[in-house]
N, C-alpha and C positions, 0 to 999 in steps of 0.2 A: 626880710620878705616873709610874708605869711605862707602857710601851706597852700592856700588857694592860689596865690601868685606864682608859686613854684610849679604847681600843677598846670596852670595856664601857660606859662612859658615853655614847659616841657611839651605840652600838647601842641603849641604853635610850631615848635621845631619839627615834631614828628609829622604833623599835618602837612606842612609845606614840603617836607622831604618826600612824603608820599606823592604829592602833586608833581614835584620835580622829577621823581623817578618815572612816573607815568608819562610825562612830557618827553623825557629822554627816549622812551621806548614807543612813542606815538601810540599809547594805549590808554584805555580808560583808567581812572584812578581806582585802585583797590587799596583800602587802608590796611595798615599793618596791625598785628595784634596789640602792640603797645599803644597805637593811636586809639584803638577801640577802648582799651582799659583806661587810658587817661580821660577820654571823653566820658566814660561811665563814672569815674571818680569826680570829675567836675560837676556832672549832673547830680551826684549825691550831695555835694555841697550846696549847689544852687540849681534847682531844676531849670533846664533851659527850654527855650521855645524858639520859634523861627526868627523872631526879631532880636533877641538877646543871645549872644554867643552863637551866631548863625553857623560858624564853622563846626562847632560841637554838635549842633542840631543836625547838620548834614551828615556827620559821621554816624550819629546814632540812628539815622534813617537807613544807613547801609548795613546795620547789624543783621546778620543772617541771610543777606542777599547773595553771598558767595562764601565758599569755604575759606577760613582763615589760613594763611600761609604760616605754618608753625616754624618754618625754617628762617623766617625773617627776624 
């Protein structure tokens, strides 16, 4: 696997876990710090837009919208 593939798979796991946690608590999704960092790294490899890597794009749009939970 390439570094890009590893980042993508790690991102997918974190992204879906954040969505599952929000669903369990009937709350809006708040991405974890690791999800933000992985999205940023993927964007550094291949700048993302709304049509390509839409999950990464949605995480990047949430940056700065709420304080990151450092305890996660």
